[in-house]
Structures are given as structure tokens and as C-alpha cells.
C-alpha atoms as a printed R data frame, in Angstrom:
    type eleno elety resid chain resno      x      y        z
1   ATOM     1    CA   MET     A     1 72.768 30.062  -89.438
2   ATOM     2    CA   ASN     A     2 73.257 31.095  -93.048
3   ATOM     3    CA   ALA     A     3 75.208 28.804  -95.308
4   ATOM     4    CA   VAL     A     4 78.471 30.117  -96.758
5   ATOM     5    CA   LYS     A     5 78.882 27.365  -99.328
6   ATOM     6    CA   PRO     A     6 76.516 25.416 -101.599
7   ATOM     7    CA   ILE     A     7 74.246 22.891  -99.924
8   ATOM     8    CA   LYS     A     8 74.366 19.518 -101.662
9   ATOM     9    CA   SER     A     9 73.385 16.909  -99.087
10  ATOM    10    CA   VAL     A    10 70.991 16.190  -96.257
11  ATOM    11    CA   ASP     A    11 73.850 16.714  -93.796
12  ATOM    12    CA   ASP     A    12 74.364 20.182  -95.285
13  ATOM    13    CA   LEU     A    13 70.655 20.927  -94.894
14  ATOM    14    CA   VAL     A    14 70.708 19.948  -91.220
15  ATOM    15    CA   LYS     A    15 73.852 21.997  -90.537
16  ATOM    16    CA   ALA     A    16 72.281 25.027  -92.278
17  ATOM    17    CA   GLY     A    17 69.140 24.795  -90.167
18  ATOM    18    CA   LEU     A    18 66.993 23.854  -93.150
19  ATOM    19    CA   ALA     A    19 66.070 20.346  -91.962
20  ATOM    20    CA   ALA     A    20 65.599 18.753  -88.575
21  ATOM    21    CA   PRO     A    21 67.897 15.875  -87.577
22  ATOM    22    CA   SER     A    22 64.774 13.769  -87.062
23  ATOM    23    CA   ASP     A    23 63.971 14.160  -90.780
24  ATOM    24    CA   ARG     A    24 67.352 12.836  -91.889
25  ATOM    25    CA   THR     A    25 66.259  9.275  -92.765
26  ATOM    26    CA   ARG     A    26 63.258 10.352  -94.832
27  ATOM    27    CA   LEU     A    27 65.207 13.042  -96.662
28  ATOM    28    CA   GLU     A    28 68.079 10.654  -97.418
29  ATOM    29    CA   ALA     A    29 65.534  8.502  -99.266
30  ATOM    30    CA   VAL     A    30 64.574 11.546 -101.355
31  ATOM    31    CA   ALA     A    31 68.217 12.457 -101.963
32  ATOM    32    CA   ALA     A    32 68.941  8.936 -103.195
33  ATOM    33    CA   ARG     A    33 66.549  9.591 -106.080
34  ATOM    34    CA   TYR     A    34 66.621 13.350 -106.734
35  ATOM    35    CA   ALA     A    35 69.540 15.759 -106.568
36  ATOM    36    CA   ILE     A    36 69.838 18.437 -103.878
37  ATOM    37    CA   ALA     A    37 71.550 21.793 -104.354
38  ATOM    38    CA   LEU     A    38 71.015 25.250 -102.918
39  ATOM    39    CA   THR     A    39 73.355 28.163 -103.547
40  ATOM    40    CA   PRO     A    40 74.298 30.554 -100.737
41  ATOM    41    CA   ALA     A    41 72.158 33.254 -102.375
42  ATOM    42    CA   ILE     A    42 69.060 31.047 -102.123
43  ATOM    43    CA   SER     A    43 69.829 29.686  -98.662
44  ATOM    44    CA   LYS     A    44 70.031 33.256  -97.342
45  ATOM    45    CA   ARG     A    45 66.548 34.020  -98.666
46  ATOM    46    CA   ILE     A    46 64.893 31.264  -96.623
47  ATOM    47    CA   ASP     A    47 63.103 32.249  -93.422
48  ATOM    48    CA   ARG     A    48 64.012 29.409  -91.063
49  ATOM    49    CA   ALA     A    49 61.271 30.532  -88.649
50  ATOM    50    CA   ASP     A    50 58.534 30.030  -91.256
51  ATOM    51    CA   PRO     A    51 57.588 26.356  -91.788
52  ATOM    52    CA   ASP     A    52 55.722 27.415  -94.954
53  ATOM    53    CA   ASP     A    53 58.465 29.587  -96.410
54  ATOM    54    CA   PRO     A    54 57.877 29.760 -100.200
55  ATOM    55    CA   ILE     A    55 61.585 29.795 -101.025
56  ATOM    56    CA   ALA     A    56 62.289 26.729  -98.897
57  ATOM    57    CA   ARG     A    57 59.356 24.933 -100.461
58  ATOM    58    CA   GLN     A    58 60.946 25.258 -103.892
59  ATOM    59    CA   PHE     A    59 64.407 23.968 -102.992
60  ATOM    60    CA   VAL     A    60 64.416 22.003  -99.723
61  ATOM    61    CA   PRO     A    61 63.492 18.334 -100.294
62  ATOM    62    CA   ASP     A    62 60.285 16.921  -98.833
63  ATOM    63    CA   ALA     A    63 59.338 13.317  -98.118
64  ATOM    64    CA   ALA     A    64 56.205 13.940 -100.222
65  ATOM    65    CA   GLU     A    65 58.459 13.613 -103.292
66  ATOM    66    CA   LEU     A    66 58.491  9.839 -102.776
67  ATOM    67    CA   THR     A    67 54.731  9.644 -103.396
68  ATOM    68    CA   VAL     A    68 54.186  9.128 -107.117
69  ATOM    69    CA   ALA     A    69 50.686  9.689 -108.485
70  ATOM    70    CA   PRO     A    70 49.358  7.353 -111.215
71  ATOM    71    CA   GLU     A    71 49.266 10.100 -113.856
72  ATOM    72    CA   GLU     A    72 52.883 11.181 -113.279
73  ATOM    73    CA   ARG     A    73 55.646 10.170 -115.669
74  ATOM    74    CA   ALA     A    74 59.436 10.341 -115.937
75  ATOM    75    CA   ASP     A    75 59.327 12.373 -119.177
76  ATOM    76    CA   PRO     A    76 56.152 14.416 -118.636
77  ATOM    77    CA   ILE     A    77 56.392 16.675 -121.692
78  ATOM    78    CA   GLY     A    78 57.771 14.058 -124.092
79  ATOM    79    CA   ASP     A    79 61.323 15.269 -124.704
80  ATOM    80    CA   HIS     A    80 62.515 11.798 -125.656
81  ATOM    81    CA   ALA     A    81 59.856 11.373 -128.344
82  ATOM    82    CA   HIS     A    82 61.226 14.411 -130.187
83  ATOM    83    CA   SER     A    83 64.962 13.893 -129.734
84  ATOM    84    CA   PRO     A    84 66.501 13.006 -133.131
85  ATOM    85    CA   VAL     A    85 70.061 13.172 -131.773
86  ATOM    86    CA   GLU     A    86 71.448 13.370 -128.255
87  ATOM    87    CA   GLY     A    87 70.958 16.801 -126.724
88  ATOM    88    CA   ILE     A    88 68.417 18.029 -129.289
89  ATOM    89    CA   VAL     A    89 64.642 18.242 -128.853
90  ATOM    90    CA   HIS     A    90 62.868 19.257 -132.080
91  ATOM    91    CA   ARG     A    91 59.197 19.539 -131.155
92  ATOM    92    CA   TYR     A    92 58.234 22.599 -133.213
93  ATOM    93    CA   PRO     A    93 59.347 23.215 -136.819
94  ATOM    94    CA   ASP     A    94 61.226 26.489 -136.372
95  ATOM    95    CA   ARG     A    95 63.040 25.882 -133.081
96  ATOM    96    CA   VAL     A    96 64.996 23.304 -131.145
97  ATOM    97    CA   LEU     A    97 66.113 22.803 -127.591
98  ATOM    98    CA   LEU     A    98 69.840 22.280 -127.165
99  ATOM    99    CA   LYS     A    99 70.448 20.517 -123.857
100 ATOM   100    CA   ALA     A   100 74.192 20.957 -123.517
101 ATOM   101    CA   VAL     A   101 74.286 20.187 -119.816
102 ATOM   102    CA   HIS     A   102 72.065 18.380 -117.309
103 ATOM   103    CA   VAL     A   103 73.284 19.924 -114.071
104 ATOM   104    CA   CYS     A   104 71.987 23.014 -112.263
105 ATOM   105    CA   PRO     A   105 73.220 25.365 -109.548
106 ATOM   106    CA   VAL     A   106 69.988 24.599 -107.641
107 ATOM   107    CA   TYR     A   107 67.511 21.740 -107.990
108 ATOM   108    CA   CYS     A   108 63.863 22.715 -107.927
109 ATOM   109    CA   ARG     A   109 61.737 20.129 -106.145
110 ATOM   110    CA   PHE     A   110 59.032 20.417 -108.851
111 ATOM   111    CA   CYS     A   111 61.393 20.130 -111.843
112 ATOM   112    CA   PHE     A   112 59.821 18.447 -114.873
113 ATOM   113    CA   ARG     A   113 63.218 17.023 -115.876
114 ATOM   114    CA   ARG     A   114 64.062 15.803 -112.379
115 ATOM   115    CA   GLU     A   115 64.692 12.254 -113.669
116 ATOM   116    CA   MET     A   116 67.293 13.604 -116.129
117 ATOM   117    CA   VAL     A   117 69.207 16.296 -114.224
118 ATOM   118    CA   GLY     A   118 71.728 16.192 -111.406
119 ATOM   119    CA   PRO     A   119 74.898 14.202 -110.750
120 ATOM   120    CA   GLN     A   120 72.965 10.995 -111.483
121 ATOM   121    CA   GLY     A   121 71.381 12.460 -114.639
122 ATOM   122    CA   LEU     A   122 72.327 12.601 -118.297
123 ATOM   123    CA   GLY     A   123 75.503 14.629 -117.779
124 ATOM   124    CA   THR     A   124 77.123 17.112 -120.154
125 ATOM   125    CA   LEU     A   125 77.356 16.533 -123.897
126 ATOM   126    CA   ASP     A   126 80.835 15.456 -124.893
127 ATOM   127    CA   ALA     A   127 82.603 16.975 -127.897
128 ATOM   128    CA   ALA     A   128 81.306 14.371 -130.369
129 ATOM   129    CA   ALA     A   129 77.701 14.675 -129.180
130 ATOM   130    CA   MET     A   130 77.873 18.458 -129.243
131 ATOM   131    CA   GLN     A   131 79.193 18.411 -132.795
132 ATOM   132    CA   ALA     A   132 76.406 16.033 -133.829
133 ATOM   133    CA   ALA     A   133 73.902 18.479 -132.323
134 ATOM   134    CA   PHE     A   134 75.421 21.391 -134.255
135 ATOM   135    CA   ASP     A   135 75.397 19.274 -137.437
136 ATOM   136    CA   TYR     A   136 71.688 18.566 -136.932
137 ATOM   137    CA   ILE     A   137 70.901 22.263 -136.497
138 ATOM   138    CA   SER     A   138 73.026 23.170 -139.517
139 ATOM   139    CA   SER     A   139 71.296 20.588 -141.730
140 ATOM   140    CA   HIS     A   140 67.782 21.794 -140.889
141 ATOM   141    CA   GLY     A   141 67.263 25.159 -142.520
142 ATOM   142    CA   GLU     A   142 63.862 25.609 -140.885
143 ATOM   143    CA   ILE     A   143 65.475 26.072 -137.459
144 ATOM   144    CA   TRP     A   144 65.246 29.803 -136.707
145 ATOM   145    CA   GLU     A   145 65.734 29.640 -132.925
146 ATOM   146    CA   VAL     A   146 67.990 27.572 -130.667
147 ATOM   147    CA   ILE     A   147 66.981 27.393 -127.003
148 ATOM   148    CA   LEU     A   148 69.733 26.365 -124.607
149 ATOM   149    CA   THR     A   149 68.277 24.576 -121.620
150 ATOM   150    CA   GLY     A   150 68.999 21.414 -119.737
151 ATOM   151    CA   GLY     A   151 70.019 21.616 -116.877
152 ATOM   152    CA   ASP     A   152 70.986 25.249 -116.640
153 ATOM   153    CA   PRO     A   153 73.281 26.323 -119.493
154 ATOM   154    CA   LEU     A   154 74.775 29.187 -117.474
155 ATOM   155    CA   VAL     A   155 76.525 26.712 -115.178
156 ATOM   156    CA   LEU     A   156 78.954 26.250 -118.062
157 ATOM   157    CA   SER     A   157 82.143 28.282 -118.066
158 ATOM   158    CA   SER     A   158 82.290 31.475 -120.087
159 ATOM   159    CA   ARG     A   159 84.833 29.772 -122.333
160 ATOM   160    CA   ARG     A   160 82.476 26.884 -123.061
161 ATOM   161    CA   LEU     A   161 79.531 29.202 -123.628
162 ATOM   162    CA   GLY     A   162 81.642 31.213 -126.026
163 ATOM   163    CA   GLU     A   163 82.477 28.075 -128.001
164 ATOM   164    CA   ILE     A   164 78.779 27.203 -128.289
165 ATOM   165    CA   MET     A   165 77.921 30.710 -129.452
166 ATOM   166    CA   GLU     A   166 80.763 30.671 -131.972
167 ATOM   167    CA   ALA     A   167 79.428 27.431 -133.452
168 ATOM   168    CA   LEU     A   168 75.879 28.795 -133.655
169 ATOM   169    CA   ALA     A   169 77.144 32.057 -135.158
170 ATOM   170    CA   GLY     A   170 78.336 30.026 -138.136
171 ATOM   171    CA   ILE     A   171 74.821 28.696 -138.905
172 ATOM   172    CA   ALA     A   172 73.201 31.378 -141.057
173 ATOM   173    CA   HIS     A   173 69.551 30.305 -140.692
174 ATOM   174    CA   VAL     A   174 69.682 30.476 -136.877
175 ATOM   175    CA   LYS     A   175 68.666 34.023 -135.967
176 ATOM   176    CA   ILE     A   176 67.606 33.762 -132.300
177 ATOM   177    CA   ILE     A   177 69.483 32.148 -129.407
178 ATOM   178    CA   ARG     A   178 67.674 31.841 -126.089
179 ATOM   179    CA   PHE     A   179 69.035 30.760 -122.697
180 ATOM   180    CA   HIS     A   180 66.724 29.407 -119.980
181 ATOM   181    CA   THR     A   181 68.300 29.940 -116.583
182 ATOM   182    CA   ARG     A   182 67.967 30.573 -112.866
183 ATOM   183    CA   VAL     A   183 71.541 31.846 -112.472
184 ATOM   184    CA   PRO     A   184 70.778 35.601 -112.236
185 ATOM   185    CA   VAL     A   185 68.603 34.777 -109.198
186 ATOM   186    CA   VAL     A   186 70.520 31.942 -107.554
187 ATOM   187    CA   ASP     A   187 74.120 33.004 -108.327
188 ATOM   188    CA   PRO     A   188 73.917 36.643 -109.428
189 ATOM   189    CA   GLU     A   189 77.643 37.302 -109.108
190 ATOM   190    CA   LYS     A   190 78.277 34.909 -111.989
191 ATOM   191    CA   ILE     A   191 76.603 37.376 -114.359
192 ATOM   192    CA   ASP     A   192 79.761 39.366 -114.986
193 ATOM   193    CA   ALA     A   193 81.241 41.080 -118.013
194 ATOM   194    CA   VAL     A   194 83.103 37.970 -119.161
195 ATOM   195    CA   LEU     A   195 79.993 35.777 -119.133
196 ATOM   196    CA   ILE     A   196 77.868 38.461 -120.797
197 ATOM   197    CA   ALA     A   197 80.414 38.799 -123.591
198 ATOM   198    CA   ALA     A   198 80.323 35.022 -124.073
199 ATOM   199    CA   LEU     A   199 76.554 35.129 -124.636
200 ATOM   200    CA   LYS     A   200 76.859 37.303 -127.715
201 ATOM   201    CA   ALA     A   201 77.254 36.117 -131.303
202 ATOM   202    CA   SER     A   202 77.599 38.087 -134.495
203 ATOM   203    CA   GLY     A   203 74.327 38.374 -136.403
204 ATOM   204    CA   LYS     A   204 72.242 36.708 -133.681
205 ATOM   205    CA   THR     A   205 69.674 38.144 -131.300
206 ATOM   206    CA   VAL     A   206 70.077 36.761 -127.784
207 ATOM   207    CA   TYR     A   207 67.337 36.334 -125.197
208 ATOM   208    CA   VAL     A   208 67.629 35.182 -121.605
209 ATOM   209    CA   ALA     A   209 64.528 33.586 -120.069
210 ATOM   210    CA   LEU     A   210 64.725 34.027 -116.310
211 ATOM   211    CA   HIS     A   211 63.039 31.451 -114.074
212 ATOM   212    CA   ALA     A   212 61.685 32.869 -110.808
213 ATOM   213    CA   ASN     A   213 58.508 31.989 -108.937
214 ATOM   214    CA   HIS     A   214 58.287 34.327 -105.963
215 ATOM   215    CA   PRO     A   215 59.007 38.055 -105.613
216 ATOM   216    CA   ARG     A   216 61.455 37.424 -102.759
217 ATOM   217    CA   GLU     A   217 63.761 35.718 -105.255
218 ATOM   218    CA   LEU     A   218 64.334 39.076 -106.949
219 ATOM   219    CA   THR     A   219 66.836 40.438 -104.441
220 ATOM   220    CA   PRO     A   220 68.814 43.635 -105.124
221 ATOM   221    CA   GLU     A   221 71.685 41.412 -106.301
222 ATOM   222    CA   ALA     A   222 69.423 39.492 -108.695
223 ATOM   223    CA   ARG     A   223 67.936 42.715 -110.024
224 ATOM   224    CA   ALA     A   224 71.421 44.106 -110.610
225 ATOM   225    CA   ALA     A   225 72.436 40.929 -112.481
226 ATOM   226    CA   CYS     A   226 69.422 41.284 -114.772
227 ATOM   227    CA   GLY     A   227 70.293 44.947 -115.249
228 ATOM   228    CA   ARG     A   228 73.770 44.011 -116.438
229 ATOM   229    CA   LEU     A   229 72.313 41.654 -119.040
230 ATOM   230    CA   VAL     A   230 69.721 44.125 -120.319
231 ATOM   231    CA   ASP     A   231 72.181 47.034 -120.380
232 ATOM   232    CA   ALA     A   232 74.429 44.859 -122.568
233 ATOM   233    CA   GLY     A   233 71.638 44.541 -125.141
234 ATOM   234    CA   ILE     A   234 70.366 41.091 -124.135
235 ATOM   235    CA   ALA     A   235 66.563 40.949 -124.034
236 ATOM   236    CA   MET     A   236 64.967 39.174 -121.094
237 ATOM   237    CA   VAL     A   237 61.666 37.358 -120.611
238 ATOM   238    CA   SER     A   238 60.351 35.437 -117.623
239 ATOM   239    CA   GLN     A   239 59.102 31.967 -116.978
240 ATOM   240    CA   SER     A   240 57.429 30.882 -113.762
241 ATOM   241    CA   VAL     A   241 55.549 27.826 -112.549
242 ATOM   242    CA   LEU     A   242 52.233 28.123 -110.715
243 ATOM   243    CA   LEU     A   243 52.983 26.290 -107.464
244 ATOM   244    CA   LYS     A   244 50.788 25.463 -104.500
245 ATOM   245    CA   GLY     A   245 52.196 27.079 -101.387
246 ATOM   246    CA   VAL     A   246 54.554 29.318 -103.356
247 ATOM   247    CA   ASN     A   247 52.641 31.663 -105.651
248 ATOM   248    CA   ASP     A   248 49.064 30.345 -105.917
249 ATOM   249    CA   ASP     A   249 47.730 33.712 -104.831
250 ATOM   250    CA   PRO     A   250 46.819 36.610 -107.162
251 ATOM   251    CA   ALA     A   251 48.542 39.156 -104.903
252 ATOM   252    CA   VAL     A   252 51.832 37.213 -104.884
253 ATOM   253    CA   LEU     A   253 51.720 36.648 -108.642
254 ATOM   254    CA   ALA     A   254 50.901 40.295 -109.264
255 ATOM   255    CA   GLU     A   255 53.878 41.380 -107.167
256 ATOM   256    CA   LEU     A   256 56.151 38.954 -109.029
257 ATOM   257    CA   MET     A   257 55.023 40.046 -112.492
258 ATOM   258    CA   LYS     A   258 55.290 43.742 -111.616
259 ATOM   259    CA   ALA     A   259 58.784 43.137 -110.263
260 ATOM   260    CA   PHE     A   260 59.780 41.506 -113.567
261 ATOM   261    CA   VAL     A   261 58.565 44.521 -115.520
262 ATOM   262    CA   GLU     A   262 60.345 46.925 -113.175
263 ATOM   263    CA   ILE     A   263 63.678 45.242 -113.944
264 ATOM   264    CA   ARG     A   264 62.977 45.094 -117.702
265 ATOM   265    CA   VAL     A   265 62.102 41.403 -117.825
266 ATOM   266    CA   LYS     A   266 58.949 40.839 -119.897
267 ATOM   267    CA   PRO     A   267 56.508 38.365 -118.288
268 ATOM   268    CA   TYR     A   268 56.256 35.473 -120.734
269 ATOM   269    CA   TYR     A   269 55.056 32.072 -119.487
270 ATOM   270    CA   LEU     A   270 53.312 30.968 -116.326
271 ATOM   271    CA   HIS     A   271 53.460 27.174 -116.505
272 ATOM   272    CA   HIS     A   272 50.894 24.817 -115.039
273 ATOM   273    CA   PRO     A   273 52.986 22.261 -113.091
274 ATOM   274    CA   ASP     A   274 54.003 19.279 -115.186
275 ATOM   275    CA   LEU     A   275 53.220 15.689 -114.226
276 ATOM   276    CA   ALA     A   276 56.732 14.918 -112.981
277 ATOM   277    CA   PRO     A   277 57.110 12.088 -110.450
278 ATOM   278    CA   GLY     A   278 56.608 13.077 -106.828
279 ATOM   279    CA   THR     A   279 55.313 16.596 -107.494
280 ATOM   280    CA   SER     A   280 51.572 16.303 -106.817
281 ATOM   281    CA   HIS     A   281 51.926 18.384 -103.627
282 ATOM   282    CA   PHE     A   282 52.846 21.363 -105.819
283 ATOM   283    CA   ARG     A   283 49.967 21.131 -108.276
284 ATOM   284    CA   VAL     A   284 46.915 23.328 -108.240
285 ATOM   285    CA   THR     A   285 43.967 22.267 -110.389
286 ATOM   286    CA   ILE     A   286 43.505 23.855 -113.779
287 ATOM   287    CA   GLU     A   287 40.270 25.444 -112.547
288 ATOM   288    CA   GLU     A   288 42.111 26.995 -109.587
289 ATOM   289    CA   GLY     A   289 44.848 28.226 -111.911
290 ATOM   290    CA   GLN     A   290 42.328 29.799 -114.267
291 ATOM   291    CA   LYS     A   291 40.729 31.699 -111.380
292 ATOM   292    CA   ILE     A   292 44.091 32.956 -110.132
293 ATOM   293    CA   VAL     A   293 45.171 34.150 -113.571
294 ATOM   294    CA   ALA     A   294 41.774 35.728 -114.245
295 ATOM   295    CA   ALA     A   295 42.164 37.707 -111.020
296 ATOM   296    CA   LEU     A   296 45.248 39.390 -112.502
297 ATOM   297    CA   ARG     A   297 43.198 40.950 -115.285
298 ATOM   298    CA   GLY     A   298 42.438 44.542 -114.506
299 ATOM   299    CA   ARG     A   299 44.560 44.468 -111.338
300 ATOM   300    CA   ILE     A   300 47.905 44.960 -113.060
301 ATOM   301    CA   SER     A   301 49.129 46.451 -116.325
302 ATOM   302    CA   GLY     A   302 48.925 44.493 -119.546
303 ATOM   303    CA   LEU     A   303 52.723 44.615 -119.561
304 ATOM   304    CA   CYS     A   304 52.609 42.309 -116.530
305 ATOM   305    CA   GLN     A   305 50.306 39.599 -117.891
306 ATOM   306    CA   PRO     A   306 51.946 36.199 -118.574
307 ATOM   307    CA   ALA     A   307 50.468 33.493 -120.768
308 ATOM   308    CA   TYR     A   308 49.159 30.624 -118.611
309 ATOM   309    CA   ILE     A   309 50.497 27.516 -120.327
310 ATOM   310    CA   LEU     A   310 50.041 23.758 -120.171
311 ATOM   311    CA   ASP     A   311 52.671 21.507 -121.735
312 ATOM   312    CA   ILE     A   312 50.497 18.703 -123.052
313 ATOM   313    CA   PRO     A   313 51.768 15.354 -121.706
314 ATOM   314    CA   GLY     A   314 53.310 13.116 -124.341
315 ATOM   315    CA   GLY     A   315 55.197 15.787 -126.274
316 ATOM   316    CA   HIS     A   316 52.286 17.472 -128.057
317 ATOM   317    CA   GLY     A   317 53.425 21.003 -127.302
318 ATOM   318    CA   LYS     A   318 51.988 23.901 -125.355
319 ATOM   319    CA   ALA     A   319 48.403 25.107 -125.034
320 ATOM   320    CA   VAL     A   320 47.201 28.376 -123.547
321 ATOM   321    CA   ILE     A   321 45.040 27.361 -120.598
322 ATOM   322    CA   ASN     A   322 43.090 30.602 -120.393
323 ATOM   323    CA   GLY     A   323 42.315 30.373 -124.106
324 ATOM   324    CA   SER     A   324 40.066 28.230 -126.277
325 ATOM   325    CA   ALA     A   325 42.494 25.286 -126.452
326 ATOM   326    CA   ILE     A   326 41.188 23.670 -123.281
327 ATOM   327    CA   ARG     A   327 37.708 22.648 -122.183
328 ATOM   328    CA   ALA     A   328 36.408 20.756 -119.174
329 ATOM   329    CA   THR     A   329 35.044 17.264 -119.813
330 ATOM   330    CA   GLY     A   330 34.316 16.262 -116.225
331 ATOM   331    CA   GLU     A   331 35.455 16.867 -112.695
332 ATOM   332    CA   GLY     A   332 39.196 17.512 -112.908
333 ATOM   333    CA   CYS     A   333 39.340 16.284 -116.513
334 ATOM   334    CA   TYR     A   334 39.922 18.300 -119.677
335 ATOM   335    CA   SER     A   335 40.310 18.022 -123.425
336 ATOM   336    CA   VAL     A   336 43.301 19.979 -124.721
337 ATOM   337    CA   THR     A   337 43.871 20.850 -128.379
338 ATOM   338    CA   ASP     A   338 47.490 21.009 -129.527
339 ATOM   339    CA   TYR     A   339 48.867 23.403 -132.140
340 ATOM   340    CA   ARG     A   340 48.269 20.809 -134.888
341 ATOM   341    CA   GLY     A   341 44.588 20.452 -133.974
342 ATOM   342    CA   GLY     A   342 44.936 17.105 -132.180
343 ATOM   343    CA   GLU     A   343 42.916 16.537 -129.013
344 ATOM   344    CA   HIS     A   344 44.356 15.040 -125.836
345 ATOM   345    CA   SER     A   345 42.972 14.112 -122.425
346 ATOM   346    CA   TYR     A   346 44.383 15.794 -119.344
347 ATOM   347    CA   PRO     A   347 45.376 14.130 -117.120
348 ATOM   348    CA   PRO     A   348 46.262 11.406 -119.622
349 ATOM   349    CA   ALA     A   349 44.457  8.132 -119.233
350 ATOM   350    CA   GLY     A   350 46.481  5.256 -117.836
């Protein structure tokens, strides 16, 4: 049966027909380490008759998450190494991440911040920490863009979002404010006039980066939610993760990217899966990813082409995988050049 309330436990999964009672013990071990949450909108999209359903694969826990590969790490893209104050990640000169909250409406099983998010994670910034984050942004005139992430910033109330935008509106050198979110897909009804008004700030350009990985996520309700944002003057871009068993097929990716363009969301990043603990069952090889992305060329409009990106482990930034920044050095091994010209091994040694 379809769930009518959020799913947040193994018991909820069993009652919703998303896990077998015989799997309870193994899944409880996963739940003890990584948060579980599915919204009703996502639960309804899962085909219970398909054991390989790509929506279920993204959100329903799997015992495979307890297998940690040697190259995996708790902070795979090096947030902590570039965090000068709590809640801020300043990896690139002209932009910062502002992680106001570390909870989400759903928990992706491949999440690269899975050790930091959820009820057991880093929580929400309190008033003093938030003010310290604003003070840091204000004191660094090179910061042109603030990217709200986490966690999902749109889980915050409209009132709280409005307070954040009001504070950022008072920092003259910040021109762009970007929100990274799954909410238009997983809780589309939350994208209402009150929330949209809260996302606006005088003198700032606002972007919403929508995370979706499979075309079935873009339901009529999700498309309408995106339409409300775009009609209000908020630009939208996409981010997706290339996931084994979800979208590692040129036809599926092409359908997803075309769907983004149809709803006025510009395809932006297609991420190679990060080396988060317990996520090896989601990872394709870089060579496989390159072939999949190459197959999109010529098949779909240039408007639909995302940049295939690797976040270099250790906090060295992003590299375009289908560009000149990466070269093979052996079977399954690569040398990746960061934006400063430094070279790094992938996977990292040790």
C-alpha cells in the first residue's frame, strides 16, 4: 500500500511494503548508522513489484551500505579541510557553502555527506553560529556567491529562510544566492507562494539547483513546483549523480536531461559518485561514465548536455571528467588535475 505519512524507520518500510520482514535485522543495522526518510511523494513513485526499481534504489536502505571499501572516507570531498567557521565551506575564492541545516526530507542512500546529515548528524546552526557564518561572509569581500546546502535548506520554515535572505541582502558584495534542494521533487506542495517569497532578496539573483536522478522523479506535481519557482523569476539548474542501477544508461539520462529542459531547468552537473562510506554498489567506473556521457552527444540537444564532474577527494575541487583534467594511469586508476594545477590520484592511495 502507499504510505500516507513520511517513512522514517525500518518498521515504516515494512508496513509500506518497501522491505520484507525477513530483512528487518539487516536493515536495522543500516538504520543505526545512516538516517532513513522517504516522503509520501517519493514512496508513491516506487514500483513495489519491481525489485530493481530505480526510485527505491535511491531511498530504501540496503545491507550493502554496511560494506565499506578501502578508498571510501567519511568526508569524501574534504568539506572539513575548508571550513573556517562552523557551517561555512570556503573551497573556491569567490563562493562559499552555507550549511545552515543538516537534515533532509529524504535521505539518499549514496549521499556524500551521509556521515554528517540526519537526526544523528551535525544539526541546525544555532543563532550564534549562524551569525558567525554571516560575519565571515561579510568580512570576505571576494565572496560573490553563497550556496545554501547541507542538508536541504528548503526544509527550513519560510520564516527562517526569510531571515537568512534578509541577512545576505545586507552584504553588498554577495550577488548570487543558490539553493541546492530536492524539495520540489520530494515535497512539491511545500513550494508555495510564501516559500517562494522568502527566497527573494533585494539586489540578489537567486538560483535553485534541483537534485533529481531519474525521469520518473519529475512527476506532474514536481514539474508544477518548478514552474512556480521559474515563473516567480528564480532561475533553475539541475544536479544529478550517475548511479549504477538508476541512470547508468544513455537513454535514461537523455530522458532525464530533456525533461529538465522542458520544465525550464538547465542541466548543469552530472556528478561521478563520491567515495562516501558504504556506497560502492552505486559507483560506475570513470571509463563507463565517460562512455555513457559520450553517447549523449549528438543524441540530444546541446541545451540538454550536463558537465560530467568529479569532486576530487581531499577537498581539491571539481574536475570535468570528459575534459582534459583527467587521464588514465592504469586499470581503474587516474590522475586528476585540480583548478590550481595540482595533480591527484583517483582513487586516492591509502
